[in-house]
Backbone as CSV, one residue per row, in Angstrom:
resi,resn,N_x,N_y,N_z,CA_x,CA_y,CA_z,C_x,C_y,C_z
1,MET,20.189,-0.783,-20.776,19.595,-0.425,-19.224,18.488,0.560,-19.239
2,ASN,17.806,0.470,-18.247,16.684,1.359,-18.162,16.870,2.421,-16.908
3,GLY,17.318,3.573,-16.910,17.240,4.559,-15.904,18.403,4.092,-15.240
4,GLY,19.601,3.660,-15.383,20.683,3.131,-14.702,20.746,1.829,-13.892
5,PHE,19.171,1.231,-14.225,18.903,-0.094,-13.685,18.732,-1.199,-14.707
6,LYS,19.448,-2.334,-14.374,19.004,-3.426,-15.207,17.921,-3.892,-14.994
7,MET,16.936,-4.530,-15.625,15.563,-4.906,-15.479,16.197,-6.591,-15.345
8,ALA,15.364,-7.039,-14.742,15.493,-8.574,-14.363,14.626,-9.158,-15.438
9,PHE,13.728,-8.509,-16.000,13.021,-9.272,-17.168,13.064,-8.211,-18.215
10,THR,13.200,-8.788,-19.558,13.607,-8.229,-20.487,12.158,-7.880,-21.172
11,ASP,11.124,-8.788,-21.039,9.557,-8.645,-21.123,9.062,-8.102,-20.087
12,LYS,8.447,-6.698,-20.623,7.550,-6.107,-19.625,6.312,-6.817,-19.145
13,LYS,5.820,-7.353,-20.133,4.571,-8.380,-19.814,4.900,-9.244,-18.835
14,GLU,6.151,-10.052,-18.959,6.406,-11.160,-18.160,6.919,-10.530,-16.719
15,ALA,7.417,-9.544,-16.529,7.673,-8.671,-15.450,6.182,-8.276,-14.485
16,PHE,5.497,-7.752,-15.380,4.044,-7.436,-14.752,3.296,-8.669,-13.978
17,LYS,3.502,-9.761,-15.008,2.834,-10.929,-14.585,3.504,-11.328,-13.544
18,TYR,4.946,-11.441,-13.178,5.587,-11.700,-12.199,5.080,-10.742,-10.856
19,VAL,4.925,-9.601,-11.000,4.686,-8.973,-10.031,3.276,-9.282,-9.220
20,ASN,2.378,-8.997,-10.328,0.935,-9.493,-10.007,0.753,-10.646,-9.216
21,GLU,1.691,-11.961,-9.791,1.480,-13.053,-8.977,2.033,-13.042,-7.620
22,TYR,3.213,-12.406,-7.365,3.802,-11.997,-6.155,2.723,-11.557,-5.073
23,GLN,2.187,-10.202,-5.466,1.410,-9.799,-4.824,0.175,-10.600,-4.584
24,LYS,-0.277,-11.209,-5.282,-1.448,-12.301,-5.016,-1.247,-13.080,-3.976
25,GLU,-0.265,-13.764,-3.861,0.517,-14.743,-3.221,0.460,-14.063,-1.981
26,LYS,1.171,-12.931,-1.506,1.729,-12.445,-0.551,0.681,-11.475,0.225
27,TYR,0.010,-10.722,-0.429,-0.831,-9.630,-0.055,-2.228,-9.856,0.221
28,ASP,-3.190,-9.553,0.907,-4.586,-9.304,0.803,-4.878,-7.917,0.317
29,ARG,-5.682,-7.638,-0.617,-6.560,-6.747,-1.053,-7.627,-6.087,-0.518
30,ILE,-7.279,-4.844,0.400,-8.706,-4.589,0.732,-9.183,-3.084,0.282
31,THR,-10.074,-2.825,-0.297,-10.809,-1.706,-0.854,-11.630,-0.577,0.022
32,VAL,-11.139,0.421,0.417,-11.761,1.444,1.419,-12.467,2.399,0.474
33,MET,-13.807,2.677,0.769,-14.621,3.592,0.241,-14.548,5.077,1.289
34,ALA,-14.172,5.871,1.109,-14.281,7.064,1.878,-14.999,8.368,1.218
35,ALA,-15.866,9.365,2.137,-16.571,10.204,1.655,-15.422,11.517,0.850
36,LYS,-15.964,11.646,-0.301,-15.330,12.812,-1.143,-14.361,13.781,-0.189
37,GLY,-13.163,14.100,-0.601,-12.480,14.931,0.159,-11.667,14.173,1.421
38,LYS,-11.896,13.058,1.896,-11.094,12.281,3.104,-10.028,11.587,2.462
39,LYS,-9.886,11.362,1.127,-8.428,10.691,0.751,-7.361,11.729,0.796
40,GLU,-7.580,12.924,0.407,-6.524,13.900,0.647,-6.222,14.242,2.090
41,GLU,-7.238,14.296,2.947,-7.046,14.322,4.438,-6.289,13.288,4.869
42,TYR,-6.254,12.013,4.631,-5.840,10.992,5.019,-4.408,10.765,4.257
43,GLN,-3.972,11.247,3.041,-2.755,11.426,2.549,-1.893,12.247,3.440
44,THR,-2.443,13.571,3.618,-1.940,14.529,4.219,-1.394,14.060,5.772
45,ALA,-2.136,13.311,6.173,-1.765,12.813,7.585,-0.961,11.966,7.421
46,ALA,-1.027,10.708,6.424,0.257,9.825,6.086,1.689,10.457,6.123
47,LYS,1.472,11.595,5.227,2.594,12.378,4.898,3.324,12.810,6.139
48,ILE,2.563,13.569,6.946,3.027,14.127,8.279,3.829,13.236,9.141
49,LYS,3.271,11.785,9.116,3.903,10.610,9.881,5.002,10.114,9.065
50,GLY,5.294,10.514,7.823,6.299,10.035,6.848,6.194,8.528,6.696
51,MET,4.663,8.373,6.057,4.181,7.022,5.666,3.480,7.417,4.298
52,LYS,3.222,6.014,3.606,2.412,5.834,2.316,1.181,6.288,3.021
53,LEU,0.053,6.225,1.995,-1.344,5.986,2.606,-1.649,4.971,2.688
54,SER,-1.226,3.750,2.176,-1.512,2.433,2.521,-1.163,1.771,4.136
55,ALA,0.191,2.222,4.508,1.009,1.913,5.509,0.136,2.793,6.747
56,PHE,-0.045,4.007,6.197,-0.857,4.597,7.376,-2.197,4.071,7.859
57,VAL,-2.842,3.746,6.735,-4.071,3.296,6.998,-4.282,1.776,7.739
58,GLN,-3.173,0.927,7.558,-3.055,-0.044,8.330,-2.552,0.071,9.505
59,TYR,-1.617,1.162,9.917,-1.094,1.528,11.046,-2.116,2.047,12.213
60,CYS,-3.266,2.860,11.290,-4.453,3.407,12.343,-5.476,2.090,12.608
61,VAL,-5.537,1.236,11.945,-6.436,-0.033,12.176,-5.671,-0.744,13.120
62,ASP,-4.579,-1.037,12.803,-4.010,-1.925,14.066,-3.876,-1.274,15.356
63,LYS,-3.783,0.052,15.114,-3.620,0.816,16.531,-5.234,0.641,17.241
64,GLU,-6.303,0.929,16.540,-7.519,0.572,17.060,-7.869,-0.669,17.705
65,ILE,-7.200,-1.564,16.874,-7.527,-3.122,17.271,-6.753,-3.295,18.531
66,ASP,-5.477,-2.871,18.952,-4.741,-3.163,19.891,-5.560,-2.257,20.945
67,ARG,-6.103,-0.924,20.872,-6.965,-0.422,21.760,-7.837,-1.128,22.262
68,MET,-8.726,-1.685,21.244,-10.023,-2.284,21.795,-9.610,-3.650,22.274
69,LYS,-8.352,-4.239,22.288,-8.082,-5.346,22.899,-7.973,-5.272,24.423
70,ASN,-7.344,-3.914,24.709,-6.884,-3.424,25.814,-8.058,-2.832,26.710
71,ASP,-9.212,-2.758,26.084,-10.683,-1.932,26.813,-10.787,-3.140,27.495
């Protein structure tokens, strides 16, 4: 057992392969470049909202898209 949880895969390499394949199938990867220091600012704002950085960025983009549709 690993930290009280039974691993579904005994081979870590196979587990990582499965996770990578799942993510590739289910998610689009978007890379964002920001000015130095902005990441910390965004992380702080995300934390205030109780969100992870990725979820916060998606939330902000979706909110702006909705605003644009209603203009």
